[in-house]
C-alpha positions as CSV (number, residue, x, y, z in Angstrom):
1,I,-24.5,10.9,-10.1
2,N,-25.2,14.3,-9.4
3,F,-22.2,15.1,-10.6
4,L,-22.5,13.2,-13.6
5,L,-25.7,14.5,-14.4
6,G,-23.9,17.8,-14.9
7,E,-21.4,16.8,-16.8
8,L,-23.5,15.2,-19.3
9,T,-25.9,17.4,-19.6
10,M,-23.9,20.9,-19.5
11,N,-26.6,22.3,-18.1
12,Y,-25.9,25.8,-17.5
13,D,-27.2,26.4,-14.3
14,A,-25.7,23.0,-12.5
15,M,-23.5,23.7,-9.6
16,K,-24.5,27.2,-9.2
17,N,-28.2,27.6,-9.7
18,S,-30.9,25.3,-9.2
19,V,-29.2,23.0,-6.8
20,F,-30.9,21.1,-3.9
21,L,-28.9,19.8,-0.5
22,Y,-30.2,18.1,2.2
23,K,-30.1,15.6,5.1
24,D,-31.5,13.6,7.6
25,I,-30.5,14.7,11.0
26,E,-28.7,11.2,11.5
27,G,-27.9,10.3,8.1
28,L,-26.2,11.4,4.1
29,Y,-26.4,14.2,2.6
30,Y,-28.6,13.7,-0.7
31,M,-28.8,15.7,-3.7
32,G,-31.5,16.1,-6.1
33,P,-34.1,16.6,-7.2
34,A,-32.7,17.4,-10.2
35,W,-34.4,20.3,-11.9
36,D,-34.3,23.1,-14.3
37,Y,-33.0,21.7,-17.3
38,D,-34.1,24.5,-20.4
39,W,-30.4,25.8,-20.8
40,A,-28.9,21.4,-21.0
41,W,-27.7,20.4,-24.0
42,G,-27.3,23.8,-25.8
43,G,-31.6,24.6,-25.2
44,S,-30.6,27.9,-23.8
45,M,-33.3,30.9,-24.1
46,S,-30.6,33.2,-23.8
47,V,-28.2,34.2,-26.8
48,E,-25.4,32.5,-25.8
49,D,-24.6,29.5,-27.4
50,T,-24.1,27.2,-23.9
51,W,-23.5,23.4,-26.2
52,R,-19.9,22.9,-25.1
53,P,-19.7,19.0,-26.2
54,K,-16.2,18.5,-25.3
55,E,-14.8,20.1,-22.5
56,W,-15.8,19.1,-18.6
57,Q,-18.5,21.6,-17.3
58,T,-16.7,22.1,-13.7
59,T,-13.6,23.1,-14.7
60,S,-14.7,25.1,-18.1
61,D,-13.8,29.0,-17.6
62,F,-16.8,29.8,-19.7
63,Y,-19.7,28.2,-17.4
64,A,-17.6,30.3,-14.2
65,A,-17.5,33.2,-16.0
66,D,-20.5,35.3,-14.3
67,A,-20.0,33.7,-10.7
68,Y,-17.3,34.7,-8.3
69,Y,-18.9,30.9,-6.5
70,Q,-18.3,28.6,-9.1
71,T,-14.5,29.2,-9.4
72,V,-14.5,27.7,-5.8
73,Q,-17.8,25.5,-6.1
74,W,-17.4,21.7,-4.7
75,N,-17.2,20.1,-7.7
76,R,-13.6,21.5,-8.4
77,C,-13.0,20.4,-4.8
78,L,-14.4,16.7,-5.2
79,I,-12.4,16.2,-8.9
80,R,-8.9,16.5,-6.8
81,D,-9.7,13.5,-5.2
82,P,-8.2,10.1,-6.5
83,Y,-10.8,7.6,-4.5
84,F,-14.0,10.2,-6.5
85,L,-12.3,9.6,-9.9
86,V,-12.4,5.6,-8.6
87,R,-15.6,5.9,-7.9
88,L,-17.5,8.1,-10.4
89,Q,-15.7,6.3,-13.8
90,E,-17.5,2.8,-11.8
91,T,-20.5,4.9,-11.9
92,W,-19.4,6.2,-15.4
93,L,-19.0,2.5,-16.6
94,E,-21.7,1.2,-14.2
95,I,-24.8,3.3,-16.2
96,R,-23.1,4.3,-20.0
97,G,-24.6,1.1,-21.3
98,T,-27.3,0.4,-19.2
99,V,-29.4,3.6,-18.2
100,L,-27.4,6.6,-20.6
101,E,-27.9,3.8,-23.6
102,A,-31.2,3.2,-22.5
103,L,-32.5,6.7,-22.6
104,V,-31.1,7.3,-26.9
105,M,-31.7,4.6,-28.2
106,D,-33.8,4.3,-31.1
107,G,-37.4,3.6,-29.1
108,G,-35.7,4.4,-25.8
109,K,-36.5,6.2,-23.4
110,L,-35.9,9.6,-25.3
111,D,-38.6,8.7,-28.2
112,Q,-41.4,7.2,-25.8
113,Y,-41.2,10.4,-23.5
114,A,-41.4,12.4,-27.4
115,Q,-44.1,10.0,-28.5
116,A,-46.3,11.1,-25.0
117,L,-45.8,14.5,-25.9
118,R,-45.9,14.2,-29.4
119,P,-49.8,15.3,-29.9
120,A,-49.0,18.5,-27.6
121,A,-45.9,19.3,-29.4
122,L,-47.5,19.5,-32.8
123,A,-50.7,21.5,-32.0
124,N,-48.0,23.5,-30.4
125,D,-45.9,23.8,-34.2
126,A,-49.4,24.2,-35.6
127,R,-50.3,27.2,-33.5
128,W,-46.9,29.1,-33.0
129,G,-44.7,27.3,-36.4
130,G,-42.1,25.8,-34.2
131,S,-40.3,26.3,-31.1
132,M,-39.5,29.5,-29.4
133,G,-36.2,31.3,-28.1
134,L,-32.9,30.3,-30.4
135,Y,-34.9,27.8,-32.3
136,E,-37.3,29.4,-33.0
137,G,-38.8,27.5,-36.1
138,Q,-38.0,24.3,-35.5
139,T,-40.1,21.8,-35.3
140,F,-40.4,19.6,-32.3
141,D,-39.1,16.2,-34.6
142,E,-36.2,18.3,-35.3
143,G,-35.5,18.9,-32.1
144,I,-36.0,15.6,-30.6
145,A,-33.4,14.8,-33.2
146,E,-30.9,17.4,-32.3
147,L,-30.9,16.2,-28.6
148,K,-30.4,12.7,-29.3
149,E,-27.7,14.1,-31.7
150,R,-26.1,16.4,-28.8
151,I,-26.4,13.6,-26.5
152,R,-25.0,11.4,-28.6
153,E,-22.0,13.7,-29.2
154,R,-21.8,14.2,-25.5
155,L,-21.7,10.8,-24.3
156,D,-18.7,10.0,-27.1
157,W,-16.7,12.3,-26.0
158,L,-17.4,11.5,-22.6
159,D,-16.2,7.7,-23.1
160,E,-12.7,9.1,-24.0
161,Q,-12.6,10.9,-20.9
162,F,-13.6,7.9,-18.6
163,A,-11.3,5.2,-20.8
164,S,-9.4,4.8,-17.6
165,V,-9.2,6.6,-14.1
166,D,-5.5,7.8,-15.3
167,T,-7.4,9.1,-18.5
168,L,-10.2,10.9,-16.2
169,A,-7.5,12.5,-13.9
170,G,-5.6,14.0,-17.2
171,S,-8.5,15.0,-18.6
172,L,-9.8,17.0,-15.4
173,G,-5.8,18.3,-14.9
174,T,-6.9,18.1,-11.2
175,C,-4.9,15.0,-10.1
176,G,-1.5,13.7,-11.3
177,K,-1.0,10.3,-12.5
178,A,-2.1,7.9,-9.9
179,E,0.6,5.5,-8.9
180,T,-1.8,2.6,-7.5
181,I,-5.0,3.5,-6.2
182,V,-6.2,0.3,-4.2
183,I,-9.7,-0.1,-3.1
184,G,-10.9,-1.4,0.0
185,E,-7.8,-2.1,1.7
């Protein structure tokens, strides 16, 4: 899920900063909680445009440009494993029509969160004339509309990449076409 969350959001901090990994003594490794998404979906307070909806964050030279450790990070190793790609596609197909669709549909989670924040956001708009950063002057409603548009654009591109395991492997550019991948034998 952490891999998909970083890819879905195109969070500039994912996989190089703001990552928490832990393990119980006899247990599995876990990642989370997810935090620090101020640079997700291009919502950067920097002067750089971090919104790149039609590429993989994991393999992007742009996201790896500022730190050597990003070029050798674990996601670049994971995508070389055909089993990981199978599980990644299965997880995408499992959450795409449910969790992710519930996020962006009209009246969905994003709209519900926006409604809960609406009084404070409108007060902020009235006081400051809109949001800060690159979107100075953008109202709360404009920001929500843009965020939903960005999420849908990213989902559309990811849907194309997850069409099959071979499409996924080819898109990531790290695995050759699998002749056969058999799970459970």
